[in-house]
N, C-alpha and C positions, 0 to 999 in steps of 0.2 A: 743323550750320549749314544752314538751308534754302536751296534752290537759288537763290531770288530774291535773298537776302541775299549768297549767295556770289558770284553774277553781278555784283552791284553792287560788291562788294569787289575783284573782279578787274579791273574797268574801268581803275582808275588803273594797275595793274601792266602791262597791255597798252599803254596810252598811254605809260608810261614807256619801255618797250622800243621803241615806235615812235619816240619822240624820240631815243633812242640811235641807231637805224638812220638817221634823217634827218640827224643830225649827221655821221655817217660818209659818208652819201650825197653830201654837199656837198664832200667831199675827194677827193684823188687816191688812193683806197684800192687796196691790192694784192689780187690774186686768187690763191688757191691751189687745188690739185686735191686731192680726197680719194681714198682708195684706189679707190673705184668710178669715179674720173675726173670726178665732178660738181664743180662749182666751190664754193668757200666763201671768205668774206671775214671781216674783223674784225667786221663788223656782225652776222653770224651768231653768232659767239662771244660778243660783248659782250651782245647782246640775250638769249641763252640764259642767261648768268650772272645777269643782272638778274632774269629771270622765276623762275629756280630758287630764288634766294635769298628771294624773296617767297612762293613756294609752300610753301617749308619753314616760314615764319612762319605763313602762313594756315592751312595744313592739313599739320601735321607728320606725321600718320599716313598720309597718302596718298602712295604712291610715284609717281615721275615717270619716264616714258620720253620722252626729248627727242632730237631728231635728231642734233645734233652729238655729244652724249655717246654715243649709240648707235653713230654712225659710228666712234668711238674704241673701241668694244666694251664700254661700260658699260651693263649692263642690270640694274637693281635687281630683287630678287624682287618679283613682283606677284601680286595675287589678283584678285577680281572687280571691284575698284574702284581705278582709277589715272588719273593724268593722262597725256595725250599732248600733247606740245608740239613745234611747228615754229616756232622763233623768227623765221625769215626763209624764208617759202615763196615761191618764184619768184626764187631768187638770180640766174638769167639775166636776169630782168626788171630786177632791181636793177643788175646790171652794165651792162645796155643802157640804163639810166636812162629807162625808159618809165613808171615809176610803179606798175606793176601787180604789186607784191609785197606780202605780208601777213605779219602776226604772228598766230599761231594757238595757242589753248589749248582743249583739250577735256577733259572728264571722262567716263571710260568706266565704266559699271556694267553687270555681267551681259552683257558682250560688245556693248553698244550705247552710242553717244554720247548722253549725257543733258543736257549743257550745253556750249556752245561760244561762243567769241568769235573774230571774225576782224576785224582792223584793217588797212586799207590806208592807211598814214600819209601817203604822198605824194598820195593822192587825197582825203583828208579824209573817208573813209567807214568806219564801224564797223558790223559786223553781229553780232548776238548773239541767243541763244535758249536755252531750256531746256525739258525735258519738263514738261509740265503748266503752262507759263507762256506760251509763245508766243514769237514772234521779232520783232525790231525792228531798225531801222537808224538810226544817228545820223549827221547831216551838217549842216554849217553851224550847229552848236550846238543842233540840234532833233532830237528823238526821235520816230519814228513807227512804228507796228506794220507788219509786213509779212506776207503770205501768198502761197503760190503761186497762180497762176491756172489756169484751165481752158484748154486749147488753143483758140486762136481759130479761127474757121471758115476763115480763109485759110490755116491750117497752122502747123506748128511753127516757132518760133525756136530754132534749135540753136546752142549755144555750144561751141566747140572750143578746144583749147589753142593759144596763140600760139607756143610754143617746142618743143612736141613733137606728134607726131601721124602717123597713117598715113592719107593721104587715101583710098586704095583701100579700107581697112578701114571707114573712116567712111561712104564711099559705099554699101558693101555693107550695113552696119548700118542705114542710113536707107532702103534699098530698100523700096518699098512704102508709105512714109510720105509725106504731103503736107508739104513743107517750104516755108515762106514766106521764110525768112531764115536766113543762117548768119553768125554773128559770132565773133570770137576774143577771148580774155581770158587773162591770166596768172594763175598761182597758184590758190589756193582760191577766188578771186573768182568763178569759173565756177559753183560750187555756190551761192554767195550770190546770183548773178543769177537763178538758178532760184528760190531761196526768195523773192526779192523780186518775182516775176512779171515780170521783164525778159527771161526766157527760158523755154523749156519743157522743154528736155532737154539734158544734157551727157553724151555718151558718152565714156568713157575707155577706149581700146583700146590701152593701153600700161602700162608699169610705173609703179606708185606705191606709196608706203608708207603705213601707217596714220596716221602723224603728218601726212602731206601733206593728208589730207582730213577727219580726224575732226571738227575744229571747224566746218568748212563743212557736214558731214554733220548735225551737231547742230543748226545753224541751219536747215537744210532740213527736217529732221524736225519741228522746232518750228513751222515755217511750213506744214506739211501735206504736204511731199514725202517722197520715199524714195530711197535709194540701193540699187540691186539689182544682183546679178551677172547675167551674161547668160543664166543659166538661170532668172532670176526670183525668186531667194531674196534676202532682205534681207542686205546686207553685214554681216558679223560682225567684231568686233574681238578682240584678244588671240589672233591667229593665230600659229602657229610661224614665226619670222622676221619678223613683222609686215609682210609684203608682201601687197598686194591682188591679187586676179585682176581681169581686166577687168570693168568695171561700167558702169552708166549711172545718172545722177541725173536724176529727173523730178519734175515738180510734179503737179498734179491732172490725172486722166485725163478 
């Protein structure tokens, strides 16, 4: 299946997961702790189940690594092509009810994300992109293309994590750069803001997993940006343990 067709067929899957999450968002849901002490809710589990069932129908031959299944120790055998799914990125944002949580699906090929969808259901924004196709955002029932921007003369707009972060490490990373504005956002939205030209750089100087960022990375790459490790190499996927090193996401230089 061509990437453009696959992308369009995935949109209803992501929206359905978003609707499940919003239904639970409006209730007095319970919060549990996973073995790593991170929070998880019924919304994470229900959205993941819905996504996995549809991916099995759409692409039965492509294995899936998904956050909640992985947290429970379920890792299917994978090759160079597999899905990375985070059914609810930004669970802390979900619990705090600030709307900045997302549904994420990414296709990995040869260690790079080649297709990704990020839906922020409470905000009504969907970002998507694929290699060779470009990136777009859908909001208020309309779709428009997005691309990264060149850094304005007044300086960088830096987007940082709302719930995680090391202020001293961020200040050190930005030392020597002209910064015009610093904003915060939750979940994989930070990558999408860079992709949409609403920010210029997102430094992540803390722990993340591949499923946290793969979909946003795919959107960013399709919009002309890059995610690089601190030594300047492009971030690669299918790493042992699926943990990421520190990285930064940037638009056009």
